[in-house]
TORKOL-4160 file (C-alpha; in steps of 0.2 Angstrom, whole numbers, padded with zeros to 4 digits, m for minus):
460
<pt num="1" X="0970" Y="0658" Z="0064"/>
<pt num="2" X="0983" Y="0656" Z="0050"/>
<pt num="3" X="0993" Y="0640" Z="0050"/>
<pt num="4" X="1008" Y="0650" Z="0055"/>
<pt num="5" X="1000" Y="0657" Z="0070"/>
<pt num="6" X="0994" Y="0673" Z="0064"/>
<pt num="7" X="0976" Y="0679" Z="0062"/>
<pt num="8" X="0975" Y="0677" Z="0043"/>
<pt num="9" X="0976" Y="0690" Z="0030"/>
<pt num="10" X="0974" Y="0708" Z="0035"/>
<pt num="11" X="0961" Y="0717" Z="0025"/>
<pt num="12" X="0969" Y="0734" Z="0026"/>
<pt num="13" X="0986" Y="0726" Z="0019"/>
<pt num="14" X="0977" Y="0718" Z="0005"/>
<pt num="15" X="0969" Y="0735" Z="0000"/>
<pt num="16" X="0985" Y="0745" Z="0001"/>
<pt num="17" X="0996" Y="0733" Z="m0008"/>
<pt num="18" X="0993" Y="0734" Z="m0026"/>
<pt num="19" X="1006" Y="0721" Z="m0031"/>
<pt num="20" X="0996" Y="0708" Z="m0021"/>
<pt num="21" X="0979" Y="0711" Z="m0029"/>
<pt num="22" X="0974" Y="0696" Z="m0039"/>
<pt num="23" X="0978" Y="0697" Z="m0058"/>
<pt num="24" X="0961" Y="0689" Z="m0062"/>
<pt num="25" X="0952" Y="0701" Z="m0050"/>
<pt num="26" X="0960" Y="0716" Z="m0059"/>
<pt num="27" X="0955" Y="0709" Z="m0076"/>
<pt num="28" X="0937" Y="0706" Z="m0070"/>
<pt num="29" X="0936" Y="0724" Z="m0064"/>
<pt num="30" X="0943" Y="0731" Z="m0081"/>
<pt num="31" X="0959" Y="0737" Z="m0074"/>
<pt num="32" X="0960" Y="0749" Z="m0060"/>
<pt num="33" X="0976" Y="0754" Z="m0050"/>
<pt num="34" X="0990" Y="0743" Z="m0054"/>
<pt num="35" X="0980" Y="0735" Z="m0068"/>
<pt num="36" X="0982" Y="0733" Z="m0086"/>
<pt num="37" X="0973" Y="0740" Z="m0101"/>
<pt num="38" X="0973" Y="0734" Z="m0119"/>
<pt num="39" X="0977" Y="0746" Z="m0133"/>
<pt num="40" X="0980" Y="0743" Z="m0152"/>
<pt num="41" X="0982" Y="0725" Z="m0150"/>
<pt num="42" X="0996" Y="0724" Z="m0137"/>
<pt num="43" X="0998" Y="0724" Z="m0118"/>
<pt num="44" X="1001" Y="0741" Z="m0110"/>
<pt num="45" X="1005" Y="0744" Z="m0092"/>
<pt num="46" X="0995" Y="0757" Z="m0083"/>
<pt num="47" X="1005" Y="0772" Z="m0077"/>
<pt num="48" X="1004" Y="0766" Z="m0059"/>
<pt num="49" X="1010" Y="0749" Z="m0063"/>
<pt num="50" X="1023" Y="0754" Z="m0076"/>
<pt num="51" X="1033" Y="0764" Z="m0063"/>
<pt num="52" X="1038" Y="0747" Z="m0055"/>
<pt num="53" X="1046" Y="0741" Z="m0071"/>
<pt num="54" X="1063" Y="0746" Z="m0076"/>
<pt num="55" X="1067" Y="0758" Z="m0091"/>
<pt num="56" X="1076" Y="0751" Z="m0105"/>
<pt num="57" X="1086" Y="0760" Z="m0118"/>
<pt num="58" X="1087" Y="0752" Z="m0135"/>
<pt num="59" X="1101" Y="0756" Z="m0146"/>
<pt num="60" X="1104" Y="0750" Z="m0164"/>
<pt num="61" X="1106" Y="0732" Z="m0169"/>
<pt num="62" X="1122" Y="0725" Z="m0162"/>
<pt num="63" X="1122" Y="0736" Z="m0147"/>
<pt num="64" X="1117" Y="0730" Z="m0129"/>
<pt num="65" X="1103" Y="0738" Z="m0119"/>
<pt num="66" X="1105" Y="0745" Z="m0102"/>
<pt num="67" X="1091" Y="0743" Z="m0089"/>
<pt num="68" X="1090" Y="0754" Z="m0074"/>
<pt num="69" X="1078" Y="0751" Z="m0060"/>
<pt num="70" X="1077" Y="0770" Z="m0055"/>
<pt num="71" X="1070" Y="0774" Z="m0073"/>
<pt num="72" X="1086" Y="0783" Z="m0078"/>
<pt num="73" X="1094" Y="0778" Z="m0095"/>
<pt num="74" X="1112" Y="0776" Z="m0099"/>
<pt num="75" X="1111" Y="0774" Z="m0117"/>
<pt num="76" X="1119" Y="0760" Z="m0127"/>
<pt num="77" X="1133" Y="0751" Z="m0118"/>
<pt num="78" X="1149" Y="0744" Z="m0124"/>
<pt num="79" X="1149" Y="0729" Z="m0112"/>
<pt num="80" X="1140" Y="0713" Z="m0117"/>
<pt num="81" X="1123" Y="0709" Z="m0110"/>
<pt num="82" X="1125" Y="0698" Z="m0094"/>
<pt num="83" X="1113" Y="0690" Z="m0082"/>
<pt num="84" X="1109" Y="0699" Z="m0067"/>
<pt num="85" X="1113" Y="0717" Z="m0074"/>
<pt num="86" X="1102" Y="0719" Z="m0088"/>
<pt num="87" X="1089" Y="0705" Z="m0091"/>
<pt num="88" X="1085" Y="0697" Z="m0074"/>
<pt num="89" X="1072" Y="0705" Z="m0063"/>
<pt num="90" X="1078" Y="0711" Z="m0046"/>
<pt num="91" X="1078" Y="0698" Z="m0032"/>
<pt num="92" X="1060" Y="0696" Z="m0025"/>
<pt num="93" X="1057" Y="0701" Z="m0007"/>
<pt num="94" X="1043" Y="0692" Z="0003"/>
<pt num="95" X="1040" Y="0706" Z="0016"/>
<pt num="96" X="1024" Y="0711" Z="0008"/>
<pt num="97" X="1018" Y="0693" Z="0006"/>
<pt num="98" X="1021" Y="0689" Z="0024"/>
<pt num="99" X="1012" Y="0705" Z="0030"/>
<pt num="100" X="0998" Y="0700" Z="0019"/>
<pt num="101" X="0996" Y="0684" Z="0028"/>
<pt num="102" X="0997" Y="0693" Z="0045"/>
<pt num="103" X="1014" Y="0685" Z="0050"/>
<pt num="104" X="1027" Y="0698" Z="0046"/>
<pt num="105" X="1039" Y="0691" Z="0059"/>
<pt num="106" X="1041" Y="0676" Z="0048"/>
<pt num="107" X="1051" Y="0687" Z="0036"/>
<pt num="108" X="1066" Y="0686" Z="0048"/>
<pt num="109" X="1062" Y="0672" Z="0060"/>
<pt num="110" X="1060" Y="0654" Z="0057"/>
<pt num="111" X="1042" Y="0647" Z="0055"/>
<pt num="112" X="1038" Y="0636" Z="0069"/>
<pt num="113" X="1027" Y="0625" Z="0057"/>
<pt num="114" X="1042" Y="0623" Z="0045"/>
<pt num="115" X="1045" Y="0624" Z="0027"/>
<pt num="116" X="1043" Y="0615" Z="0010"/>
<pt num="117" X="1056" Y="0618" Z="m0004"/>
<pt num="118" X="1060" Y="0610" Z="m0020"/>
<pt num="119" X="1078" Y="0607" Z="m0026"/>
<pt num="120" X="1086" Y="0600" Z="m0041"/>
<pt num="121" X="1070" Y="0597" Z="m0050"/>
<pt num="122" X="1068" Y="0587" Z="m0066"/>
<pt num="123" X="1057" Y="0598" Z="m0077"/>
<pt num="124" X="1061" Y="0612" Z="m0089"/>
<pt num="125" X="1051" Y="0628" Z="m0090"/>
<pt num="126" X="1035" Y="0620" Z="m0098"/>
<pt num="127" X="1034" Y="0607" Z="m0084"/>
<pt num="128" X="1041" Y="0616" Z="m0069"/>
<pt num="129" X="1026" Y="0627" Z="m0067"/>
<pt num="130" X="1018" Y="0611" Z="m0060"/>
<pt num="131" X="1032" Y="0609" Z="m0048"/>
<pt num="132" X="1028" Y="0626" Z="m0042"/>
<pt num="133" X="1010" Y="0623" Z="m0040"/>
<pt num="134" X="1013" Y="0605" Z="m0033"/>
<pt num="135" X="1025" Y="0613" Z="m0020"/>
<pt num="136" X="1014" Y="0627" Z="m0014"/>
<pt num="137" X="0999" Y="0615" Z="m0013"/>
<pt num="138" X="1009" Y="0604" Z="m0002"/>
<pt num="139" X="1015" Y="0618" Z="0009"/>
<pt num="140" X="0997" Y="0625" Z="0011"/>
<pt num="141" X="0991" Y="0608" Z="0015"/>
<pt num="142" X="1004" Y="0605" Z="0029"/>
<pt num="143" X="1003" Y="0623" Z="0036"/>
<pt num="144" X="1021" Y="0626" Z="0031"/>
<pt num="145" X="1029" Y="0641" Z="0022"/>
<pt num="146" X="1033" Y="0639" Z="0004"/>
<pt num="147" X="1051" Y="0643" Z="0000"/>
<pt num="148" X="1055" Y="0652" Z="m0016"/>
<pt num="149" X="1064" Y="0638" Z="m0026"/>
<pt num="150" X="1082" Y="0641" Z="m0032"/>
<pt num="151" X="1082" Y="0641" Z="m0051"/>
<pt num="152" X="1095" Y="0640" Z="m0065"/>
<pt num="153" X="1093" Y="0638" Z="m0084"/>
<pt num="154" X="1074" Y="0635" Z="m0083"/>
<pt num="155" X="1075" Y="0621" Z="m0070"/>
<pt num="156" X="1074" Y="0620" Z="m0051"/>
<pt num="157" X="1092" Y="0620" Z="m0045"/>
<pt num="158" X="1102" Y="0615" Z="m0030"/>
<pt num="159" X="1102" Y="0627" Z="m0016"/>
<pt num="160" X="1121" Y="0630" Z="m0017"/>
<pt num="161" X="1121" Y="0632" Z="m0036"/>
<pt num="162" X="1108" Y="0645" Z="m0041"/>
<pt num="163" X="1111" Y="0664" Z="m0041"/>
<pt num="164" X="1093" Y="0668" Z="m0044"/>
<pt num="165" X="1076" Y="0662" Z="m0037"/>
<pt num="166" X="1059" Y="0657" Z="m0043"/>
<pt num="167" X="1054" Y="0676" Z="m0043"/>
<pt num="168" X="1066" Y="0679" Z="m0057"/>
<pt num="169" X="1054" Y="0669" Z="m0068"/>
<pt num="170" X="1036" Y="0670" Z="m0060"/>
<pt num="171" X="1026" Y="0684" Z="m0052"/>
<pt num="172" X="1027" Y="0678" Z="m0034"/>
<pt num="173" X="1017" Y="0693" Z="m0027"/>
<pt num="174" X="1003" Y="0686" Z="m0037"/>
<pt num="175" X="1006" Y="0668" Z="m0032"/>
<pt num="176" X="1006" Y="0674" Z="m0013"/>
<pt num="177" X="0987" Y="0676" Z="m0015"/>
<pt num="178" X="0986" Y="0657" Z="m0013"/>
<pt num="179" X="0998" Y="0654" Z="0001"/>
<pt num="180" X="1013" Y="0663" Z="0010"/>
<pt num="181" X="1030" Y="0662" Z="0002"/>
<pt num="182" X="1047" Y="0666" Z="0009"/>
<pt num="183" X="1060" Y="0673" Z="m0002"/>
<pt num="184" X="1076" Y="0663" Z="m0006"/>
<pt num="185" X="1088" Y="0676" Z="0001"/>
<pt num="186" X="1079" Y="0676" Z="0018"/>
<pt num="187" X="1079" Y="0657" Z="0019"/>
<pt num="188" X="1097" Y="0656" Z="0015"/>
<pt num="189" X="1101" Y="0669" Z="0028"/>
<pt num="190" X="1093" Y="0659" Z="0041"/>
<pt num="191" X="1103" Y="0644" Z="0035"/>
<pt num="192" X="1119" Y="0653" Z="0036"/>
<pt num="193" X="1117" Y="0659" Z="0054"/>
<pt num="194" X="1112" Y="0642" Z="0060"/>
<pt num="195" X="1093" Y="0646" Z="0063"/>
<pt num="196" X="1089" Y="0633" Z="0050"/>
<pt num="197" X="1103" Y="0620" Z="0053"/>
<pt num="198" X="1107" Y="0605" Z="0042"/>
<pt num="199" X="1100" Y="0593" Z="0053"/>
<pt num="200" X="1083" Y="0602" Z="0052"/>
<pt num="201" X="1081" Y="0595" Z="0034"/>
<pt num="202" X="1073" Y="0579" Z="0028"/>
<pt num="203" X="1076" Y="0576" Z="0009"/>
<pt num="204" X="1063" Y="0566" Z="m0001"/>
<pt num="205" X="1070" Y="0560" Z="m0017"/>
<pt num="206" X="1061" Y="0554" Z="m0033"/>
<pt num="207" X="1074" Y="0545" Z="m0043"/>
<pt num="208" X="1062" Y="0537" Z="m0055"/>
<pt num="209" X="1048" Y="0543" Z="m0066"/>
<pt num="210" X="1036" Y="0539" Z="m0051"/>
<pt num="211" X="1027" Y="0555" Z="m0047"/>
<pt num="212" X="1024" Y="0557" Z="m0028"/>
<pt num="213" X="1010" Y="0569" Z="m0029"/>
<pt num="214" X="1001" Y="0563" Z="m0044"/>
<pt num="215" X="0987" Y="0555" Z="m0033"/>
<pt num="216" X="0987" Y="0569" Z="m0020"/>
<pt num="217" X="0971" Y="0577" Z="m0025"/>
<pt num="218" X="0966" Y="0585" Z="m0008"/>
<pt num="219" X="0975" Y="0591" Z="0008"/>
<pt num="220" X="0971" Y="0575" Z="0017"/>
<pt num="221" X="0981" Y="0565" Z="0005"/>
<pt num="222" X="0996" Y="0577" Z="0008"/>
<pt num="223" X="0995" Y="0576" Z="0027"/>
<pt num="224" X="0994" Y="0557" Z="0027"/>
<pt num="225" X="1009" Y="0556" Z="0014"/>
<pt num="226" X="1021" Y="0567" Z="0024"/>
<pt num="227" X="1015" Y="0562" Z="0042"/>
<pt num="228" X="1032" Y="0555" Z="0046"/>
<pt num="229" X="1041" Y="0571" Z="0041"/>
<pt num="230" X="1032" Y="0582" Z="0055"/>
<pt num="231" X="1048" Y="0582" Z="0066"/>
<pt num="232" X="1058" Y="0590" Z="0053"/>
<pt num="233" X="1059" Y="0609" Z="0050"/>
<pt num="234" X="1062" Y="0608" Z="0032"/>
<pt num="235" X="1055" Y="0596" Z="0019"/>
<pt num="236" X="1066" Y="0596" Z="0004"/>
<pt num="237" X="1059" Y="0588" Z="m0012"/>
<pt num="238" X="1074" Y="0583" Z="m0023"/>
<pt num="239" X="1074" Y="0577" Z="m0041"/>
<pt num="240" X="1055" Y="0578" Z="m0041"/>
<pt num="241" X="1044" Y="0575" Z="m0057"/>
<pt num="242" X="1029" Y="0585" Z="m0060"/>
<pt num="243" X="1012" Y="0578" Z="m0055"/>
<pt num="244" X="1003" Y="0587" Z="m0070"/>
<pt num="245" X="0988" Y="0591" Z="m0059"/>
<pt num="246" X="0979" Y="0607" Z="m0064"/>
<pt num="247" X="0979" Y="0613" Z="m0046"/>
<pt num="248" X="0970" Y="0629" Z="m0040"/>
<pt num="249" X="0987" Y="0639" Z="m0038"/>
<pt num="250" X="0989" Y="0638" Z="m0057"/>
<pt num="251" X="0977" Y="0653" Z="m0059"/>
<pt num="252" X="0989" Y="0664" Z="m0049"/>
<pt num="253" X="1005" Y="0659" Z="m0059"/>
<pt num="254" X="1010" Y="0672" Z="m0071"/>
<pt num="255" X="1026" Y="0678" Z="m0079"/>
<pt num="256" X="1036" Y="0691" Z="m0069"/>
<pt num="257" X="1029" Y="0708" Z="m0076"/>
<pt num="258" X="1047" Y="0714" Z="m0078"/>
<pt num="259" X="1047" Y="0703" Z="m0094"/>
<pt num="260" X="1031" Y="0710" Z="m0101"/>
<pt num="261" X="1039" Y="0728" Z="m0100"/>
<pt num="262" X="1055" Y="0723" Z="m0108"/>
<pt num="263" X="1046" Y="0714" Z="m0123"/>
<pt num="264" X="1035" Y="0729" Z="m0125"/>
<pt num="265" X="1050" Y="0741" Z="m0126"/>
<pt num="266" X="1059" Y="0729" Z="m0138"/>
<pt num="267" X="1045" Y="0728" Z="m0150"/>
<pt num="268" X="1043" Y="0747" Z="m0150"/>
<pt num="269" X="1061" Y="0748" Z="m0155"/>
<pt num="270" X="1059" Y="0736" Z="m0170"/>
<pt num="271" X="1053" Y="0744" Z="m0186"/>
<pt num="272" X="1035" Y="0739" Z="m0190"/>
<pt num="273" X="1033" Y="0727" Z="m0175"/>
<pt num="274" X="1027" Y="0740" Z="m0163"/>
<pt num="275" X="1009" Y="0734" Z="m0161"/>
<pt num="276" X="1013" Y="0715" Z="m0164"/>
<pt num="277" X="1013" Y="0717" Z="m0183"/>
<pt num="278" X="1023" Y="0702" Z="m0187"/>
<pt num="279" X="1022" Y="0683" Z="m0189"/>
<pt num="280" X="1031" Y="0673" Z="m0176"/>
<pt num="281" X="1037" Y="0655" Z="m0179"/>
<pt num="282" X="1039" Y="0644" Z="m0164"/>
<pt num="283" X="1048" Y="0629" Z="m0170"/>
<pt num="284" X="1054" Y="0615" Z="m0158"/>
<pt num="285" X="1064" Y="0602" Z="m0168"/>
<pt num="286" X="1071" Y="0592" Z="m0154"/>
<pt num="287" X="1068" Y="0573" Z="m0157"/>
<pt num="288" X="1064" Y="0577" Z="m0176"/>
<pt num="289" X="1069" Y="0562" Z="m0187"/>
<pt num="290" X="1066" Y="0569" Z="m0204"/>
<pt num="291" X="1075" Y="0580" Z="m0216"/>
<pt num="292" X="1074" Y="0597" Z="m0208"/>
<pt num="293" X="1078" Y="0606" Z="m0225"/>
<pt num="294" X="1063" Y="0598" Z="m0233"/>
<pt num="295" X="1053" Y="0602" Z="m0217"/>
<pt num="296" X="1058" Y="0620" Z="m0219"/>
<pt num="297" X="1049" Y="0621" Z="m0236"/>
<pt num="298" X="1033" Y="0617" Z="m0228"/>
<pt num="299" X="1036" Y="0630" Z="m0214"/>
<pt num="300" X="1040" Y="0644" Z="m0227"/>
<pt num="301" X="1025" Y="0640" Z="m0237"/>
<pt num="302" X="1014" Y="0643" Z="m0221"/>
<pt num="303" X="1024" Y="0659" Z="m0217"/>
<pt num="304" X="1021" Y="0666" Z="m0234"/>
<pt num="305" X="1003" Y="0662" Z="m0234"/>
<pt num="306" X="1000" Y="0671" Z="m0217"/>
<pt num="307" X="1012" Y="0685" Z="m0222"/>
<pt num="308" X="1004" Y="0689" Z="m0238"/>
<pt num="309" X="0987" Y="0688" Z="m0231"/>
<pt num="310" X="0992" Y="0701" Z="m0218"/>
<pt num="311" X="1001" Y="0712" Z="m0231"/>
<pt num="312" X="1017" Y="0711" Z="m0221"/>
<pt num="313" X="1035" Y="0712" Z="m0228"/>
<pt num="314" X="1048" Y="0699" Z="m0226"/>
<pt num="315" X="1056" Y="0710" Z="m0212"/>
<pt num="316" X="1040" Y="0706" Z="m0202"/>
<pt num="317" X="1044" Y="0688" Z="m0198"/>
<pt num="318" X="1051" Y="0682" Z="m0181"/>
<pt num="319" X="1059" Y="0664" Z="m0179"/>
<pt num="320" X="1061" Y="0657" Z="m0161"/>
<pt num="321" X="1068" Y="0640" Z="m0163"/>
<pt num="322" X="1080" Y="0628" Z="m0155"/>
<pt num="323" X="1090" Y="0626" Z="m0171"/>
<pt num="324" X="1102" Y="0639" Z="m0164"/>
<pt num="325" X="1112" Y="0637" Z="m0148"/>
<pt num="326" X="1108" Y="0641" Z="m0130"/>
<pt num="327" X="1090" Y="0635" Z="m0130"/>
<pt num="328" X="1084" Y="0618" Z="m0125"/>
<pt num="329" X="1094" Y="0610" Z="m0111"/>
<pt num="330" X="1090" Y="0593" Z="m0118"/>
<pt num="331" X="1094" Y="0596" Z="m0136"/>
<pt num="332" X="1109" Y="0587" Z="m0143"/>
<pt num="333" X="1123" Y="0597" Z="m0150"/>
<pt num="334" X="1125" Y="0584" Z="m0165"/>
<pt num="335" X="1107" Y="0586" Z="m0169"/>
<pt num="336" X="1108" Y="0605" Z="m0168"/>
<pt num="337" X="1123" Y="0605" Z="m0181"/>
<pt num="338" X="1111" Y="0597" Z="m0194"/>
<pt num="339" X="1100" Y="0613" Z="m0192"/>
<pt num="340" X="1113" Y="0625" Z="m0198"/>
<pt num="341" X="1108" Y="0623" Z="m0216"/>
<pt num="342" X="1090" Y="0628" Z="m0211"/>
<pt num="343" X="1096" Y="0643" Z="m0202"/>
<pt num="344" X="1105" Y="0649" Z="m0218"/>
<pt num="345" X="1089" Y="0647" Z="m0227"/>
<pt num="346" X="1079" Y="0657" Z="m0215"/>
<pt num="347" X="1092" Y="0671" Z="m0215"/>
<pt num="348" X="1091" Y="0671" Z="m0234"/>
<pt num="349" X="1072" Y="0672" Z="m0235"/>
<pt num="350" X="1069" Y="0683" Z="m0220"/>
<pt num="351" X="1084" Y="0693" Z="m0215"/>
<pt num="352" X="1077" Y="0700" Z="m0199"/>
<pt num="353" X="1069" Y="0684" Z="m0193"/>
<pt num="354" X="1085" Y="0680" Z="m0183"/>
<pt num="355" X="1093" Y="0697" Z="m0183"/>
<pt num="356" X="1082" Y="0709" Z="m0174"/>
<pt num="357" X="1081" Y="0719" Z="m0158"/>
<pt num="358" X="1073" Y="0705" Z="m0149"/>
<pt num="359" X="1086" Y="0692" Z="m0154"/>
<pt num="360" X="1100" Y="0703" Z="m0150"/>
<pt num="361" X="1093" Y="0705" Z="m0133"/>
<pt num="362" X="1088" Y="0688" Z="m0128"/>
<pt num="363" X="1102" Y="0677" Z="m0136"/>
<pt num="364" X="1115" Y="0686" Z="m0125"/>
<pt num="365" X="1106" Y="0681" Z="m0109"/>
<pt num="366" X="1115" Y="0669" Z="m0099"/>
<pt num="367" X="1101" Y="0660" Z="m0090"/>
<pt num="368" X="1090" Y="0650" Z="m0102"/>
<pt num="369" X="1075" Y="0652" Z="m0091"/>
<pt num="370" X="1075" Y="0671" Z="m0092"/>
<pt num="371" X="1079" Y="0669" Z="m0111"/>
<pt num="372" X="1064" Y="0658" Z="m0113"/>
<pt num="373" X="1052" Y="0670" Z="m0104"/>
<pt num="374" X="1058" Y="0685" Z="m0115"/>
<pt num="375" X="1057" Y="0676" Z="m0131"/>
<pt num="376" X="1041" Y="0667" Z="m0127"/>
<pt num="377" X="1032" Y="0683" Z="m0123"/>
<pt num="378" X="1039" Y="0690" Z="m0139"/>
<pt num="379" X="1031" Y="0676" Z="m0149"/>
<pt num="380" X="1015" Y="0678" Z="m0139"/>
<pt num="381" X="1014" Y="0696" Z="m0144"/>
<pt num="382" X="1013" Y="0693" Z="m0163"/>
<pt num="383" X="0998" Y="0695" Z="m0174"/>
<pt num="384" X="0999" Y="0677" Z="m0180"/>
<pt num="385" X="1009" Y="0663" Z="m0171"/>
<pt num="386" X="1014" Y="0648" Z="m0181"/>
<pt num="387" X="1018" Y="0634" Z="m0169"/>
<pt num="388" X="1024" Y="0616" Z="m0169"/>
<pt num="389" X="1020" Y="0604" Z="m0155"/>
<pt num="390" X="1004" Y="0612" Z="m0151"/>
<pt num="391" X="0994" Y="0607" Z="m0135"/>
<pt num="392" X="0989" Y="0589" Z="m0139"/>
<pt num="393" X="0998" Y="0575" Z="m0130"/>
<pt num="394" X="0991" Y="0562" Z="m0143"/>
<pt num="395" X="1005" Y="0568" Z="m0154"/>
<pt num="396" X="1017" Y="0558" Z="m0144"/>
<pt num="397" X="1010" Y="0542" Z="m0150"/>
<pt num="398" X="1009" Y="0546" Z="m0169"/>
<pt num="399" X="1026" Y="0541" Z="m0178"/>
<pt num="400" X="1023" Y="0554" Z="m0192"/>
<pt num="401" X="1023" Y="0567" Z="m0179"/>
<pt num="402" X="1042" Y="0565" Z="m0176"/>
<pt num="403" X="1046" Y="0570" Z="m0194"/>
<pt num="404" X="1049" Y="0588" Z="m0192"/>
<pt num="405" X="1046" Y="0593" Z="m0174"/>
<pt num="406" X="1046" Y="0587" Z="m0156"/>
<pt num="407" X="1029" Y="0579" Z="m0154"/>
<pt num="408" X="1023" Y="0589" Z="m0139"/>
<pt num="409" X="1031" Y="0604" Z="m0130"/>
<pt num="410" X="1025" Y="0610" Z="m0113"/>
<pt num="411" X="1034" Y="0626" Z="m0117"/>
<pt num="412" X="1024" Y="0630" Z="m0133"/>
<pt num="413" X="1009" Y="0626" Z="m0123"/>
<pt num="414" X="1014" Y="0639" Z="m0110"/>
<pt num="415" X="1017" Y="0652" Z="m0124"/>
<pt num="416" X="0999" Y="0649" Z="m0131"/>
<pt num="417" X="0992" Y="0651" Z="m0113"/>
<pt num="418" X="1001" Y="0668" Z="m0111"/>
<pt num="419" X="0995" Y="0673" Z="m0128"/>
<pt num="420" X="0977" Y="0671" Z="m0123"/>
<pt num="421" X="0977" Y="0674" Z="m0105"/>
<pt num="422" X="0989" Y="0689" Z="m0103"/>
<pt num="423" X="0990" Y="0697" Z="m0121"/>
<pt num="424" X="0971" Y="0693" Z="m0124"/>
<pt num="425" X="0974" Y="0686" Z="m0142"/>
<pt num="426" X="0961" Y="0675" Z="m0150"/>
<pt num="427" X="0964" Y="0656" Z="m0151"/>
<pt num="428" X="0961" Y="0657" Z="m0170"/>
<pt num="429" X="0977" Y="0667" Z="m0172"/>
<pt num="430" X="0988" Y="0652" Z="m0168"/>
<pt num="431" X="0991" Y="0641" Z="m0183"/>
<pt num="432" X="0997" Y="0623" Z="m0183"/>
<pt num="433" X="1014" Y="0621" Z="m0192"/>
<pt num="434" X="1013" Y="0602" Z="m0197"/>
<pt num="435" X="0995" Y="0597" Z="m0197"/>
<pt num="436" X="0991" Y="0578" Z="m0198"/>
<pt num="437" X="0976" Y="0567" Z="m0196"/>
<pt num="438" X="0974" Y="0558" Z="m0179"/>
<pt num="439" X="0971" Y="0540" Z="m0181"/>
<pt num="440" X="0953" Y="0534" Z="m0178"/>
<pt num="441" X="0949" Y="0528" Z="m0161"/>
<pt num="442" X="0952" Y="0510" Z="m0157"/>
<pt num="443" X="0937" Y="0497" Z="m0156"/>
<pt num="444" X="0938" Y="0498" Z="m0137"/>
<pt num="445" X="0937" Y="0517" Z="m0137"/>
<pt num="446" X="0922" Y="0516" Z="m0149"/>
<pt num="447" X="0913" Y="0504" Z="m0138"/>
<pt num="448" X="0916" Y="0515" Z="m0123"/>
<pt num="449" X="0911" Y="0531" Z="m0132"/>
<pt num="450" X="0893" Y="0537" Z="m0128"/>
<pt num="451" X="0880" Y="0532" Z="m0140"/>
<pt num="452" X="0866" Y="0544" Z="m0145"/>
<pt num="453" X="0849" Y="0539" Z="m0139"/>
<pt num="454" X="0837" Y="0532" Z="m0152"/>
<pt num="455" X="0823" Y="0543" Z="m0158"/>
<pt num="456" X="0807" Y="0540" Z="m0149"/>
<pt num="457" X="0794" Y="0530" Z="m0160"/>
<pt num="458" X="0779" Y="0542" Z="m0163"/>
<pt num="459" X="0762" Y="0535" Z="m0163"/>
<pt num="460" X="0753" Y="0536" Z="m0180"/>
């Protein structure tokens, strides 16, 4: 029996619902219906899968783009690009997900086993993927339904503040392979008509850096941790920090394929970028304490080295950086102002690096989370990615690491993962922007390090 009272996943439903097939399963089988195939160094959707993506009509630079779900194109539009009309995926519907788990009635009726929902989360995009996997791990352990989180500007939001849900960022049909999920709209409807009243909620807050789920390594830990919450219909985790645990659900967490389709079409509209033939620079300067103008000289030298080696023109360079506005929610405006001179230098050296079809699309998107997915997948699509803050937490403890960059960025880690796992780029095509030597291990670390066994003494 399923935890919600059903008889578990229906095999027939799993076979007929292409969106619910595991992404890893499709990849292992080499594509198939609803799958993906690799051509000419970029990601293509198969014909069956592509019909689920919106069509996008791309005009000249400076015009906006019109996305129509029915595949019709309306041509370049006069009105500005706005959230919810052009760049945000349609609201996710959990009907197929509930049917997959054999409990279709839970789409419209309250789950007698209750719910888990996260609200007002602490983490930005690079970290909130762990809030997602922590939450669905918790829901599965407790036998409760996982509720699509409300999101706004790359963070988990308050229920009353967000106009979009988690499905606007991540592929929840894929995540449903791990555990059942209820869409945000259906959950709100049951709240509105009183079937989930305010007194049904218990709110568990995390107002410090203490991470509640850090030590919850198995389902027994979760059950024991929340045993006093059994009487409540909804467990709302508020102001929660990520655990950082690499949980099983991470393998099902992928960007909404809507964004893959948009990026593919935008690249096709940019001259000479169609098959990823450009160098992308992902530069996170937040917390940098050095002279960014001097830092840019190092960046330019590295860009030129890669560009010339590939035989690209100066128009085949993309910069994605927090030096311009509406990027990181934690970036101080005063610090950003100091980067204006660097933006001028970039514009002089690479006129299309900040003025191209991609930038004209995603810089007008209201929600910074949606913008981060589009821009991040664009960077991941490049032939060579030059990145700061790459994938090593040790950089946090090295003073020189703060000279030109934020020492460690979960978002850039996320982009490199997308690059390898979704776009199938080789790790060697990612270049470290500001290389430096790590300090030698301490004496304690050296003592603890395993020592090679001595060579056996041979008899003469």
